[in-house]
C-alpha positions, 0 to 999 in steps of 0.5 A: 510522888508515892508509889501508886499501884496499876491495875489494868482493865478492859471493861466492854472494849474500853482500857481503864487504868485504876491508881491506888495510893496512899489517898485512895483511887485514880482513873486513867481511861481516855475516850477513844475518839474524844479530845483528851490528853492521855498525858492529862488523864494519868494526872488525874488518876495520880492526883486522885490517888496521890494527893486526894480531893479539894474540901468539899462545899456540898454532900450532893450534887444535882446531875441531869439524865442523858438521852442519846437517840430516839429509842429513850425510855421516858420513865428512865427520866422520871425523878430528873430536874434536867435532861440532856440530848444529844443532837447533831450526830446524824445531820438530820435536822428534822431528827434532832426537832422530833426528838428534842420534841419527843424529850420535852412532851415526856417531861413537861415543861418543868424540867430543864432541857439542854442539847449537846451537838459535841461541836458537830455544826458549823456557825451557819447551821448552829444558828439555824438549829438553835433557832428552830430547837428554841421553841423548846425552852432550852436551857443550855446547848453544849458545844454546839460549834468546835472552836472558841471563836465560832462559839462567840460568833454563834452566842452573838446571833441565838438566844439559847444560852451557850456552854464550852467544852470539848474547846476548853482544855487549859487555863488559856482556852477559859480565859480566851473564852472569857476574853471573847464573850464565847459561852454562858457555862463551861463544862468541866472534864477533870481527866481531859483537865488534868485534875480536880484542881486544874479544873478549879483553876479553869473555871475561875479563869473562865468566870462563868458557872462550871458543869462538871461531867464525866467521861464514860468512867468507872464509879472511881472516875465518876468519884473524881467529877463529884469531887469537882462538883463539891469543891466549886463555890457555886454549882447552878447547873446540873451536873453530867455525872449520871453516866455508870450504868453507860459501861457494861460494868463496873469495879464496884457492886455500890455504883456511883447512880443517882437516887430517886430525885436526881441527886448523886451523894457525894463519896470516895470509891473503893474498888471491889476485889473481885471485880477488878479481877473479873476485868483484869483477867479479859486482857491477860 
């Protein structure tokens, strides 16, 4: 392993370590409360900085917009071909139904619509909620329940396609999803999986369409997600990588944000020295 330079930052209360090496920059920034082994996140950052990324098969990636609550701005969804709506957090079926209905009304019938419950429901709740939400023409439901076994149970009882996310953190998990027929797609985040190459192995083991997604990272971390999306043989779904603006700051003056048609260009990110200094000073 070559010598890597560490930059310890704090952005909006988030602790972030950037690694600088001969191949570029990597990010280690486990999100508090989200299942991500810090050792895996560190491996992902080391891979990016020391080895770089696999060859790209595409130079642009389609991304989805994100709606996290009823205060969304319809204008912010313009240009996207897919929107993901967070549901389940409040445990309120009527609120979830109203939010998804409002988003569908805002974007019209031609935009793909997903929901993501982050494993908040049990099997019976998931079946009932997805049955009610199916009228809005859902493309996918991400992680409606927590375990792989429960995903399989839900998938056997609903018409909405299911995507596995937090329950897949290894090749063994991916094989289990495949064995049980638990999902129609798999959501891949580079840091929890230990790097782009490890994520590609998980995708191959799952044998399902993959949806690269970020973990509220800076543009350095998002660049790794883009590298994963660019390296996949096929990319049928929009990726959850339009998240740079969810942090109150970034390490580059040219953040990785989508242009007007909901596409992100695949490119390297080199942090600005002034921004590194600004956010490093916040923790000295």
